[in-house]
N, C-alpha and C positions, 0 to 999 in steps of 0.2 A: 678799301672793302672788304678783301679776304680777314685782315685783323679782324676788323669789329664783326662778322659772321665766327670765327675761331672764339671769339668772347661769347659771341651768344650762344654756341655749343656747352663752353666750357662752364656757362651762367644755367646749362639744363633745357634752355628757352629754342625753340623751332620760328625759323622766319615761315612766314604764311604772305601769302598773296589771296586777296579775297577780291569778288566783286561783291559792290553793294550800289543802292541807289544812292545818288549824292544826299538825301535828307539822312539817309542813314550812317553814312560813313564818320563821324564826329561821335557817335555813342559809339560804336563798334571798336573804334581806337580806344576810346574811355573800357570798354569794357575787357578789351587784352590788357591794356594799361594794369586793370587791377587785376586781372587772373597774371601776371605776371609776376606780379609779387607774391603771392603764396602766403600769404598771412590771414589774419582771422577774418576781414572784409573778403579777400580771393576764397575761401573754402565757402563761404555764407554765398558769395554771388554765384560760386559754380554749382554748388549744391540745389539754388535757384534756379540757375538756368538749366540743370541738367533735368529736374522736376518737369518744366514748364515746357522745352523743348523735346519732341519725342526722337527717336534713334530710327533717323529713314533710313538704314544700311539697306540697299537691297542685293540682290543677286552678284555675285561676281561679273566679270563678263564670262567665264566659261562656263558655269552654268544656266546663264541668258541665254549663252548660245548651245548649252546642250536643251535646256527645254524647246528651245526653238528647233532642233532638229527630232526630237521626240514628236513636235506640234505634224512635222511635215511627212512621218510614218505613218499619219492616222489616216 
């Protein structure tokens, strides 16, 4: 297992674990394989997904905690 993970790192890939509904599992596997190839198809797919899926990055834990502390002082 360690050798497999090392080969992934050397190939510039990262192992991910995601939670998905059973109906979506095969689609997610297919997307991951397509994106991992990093070819023209992968680039088109990446661009389309970036346009469709909003970046929902919220505040960090520290930012969230600070905002909660600020509201407590009021």
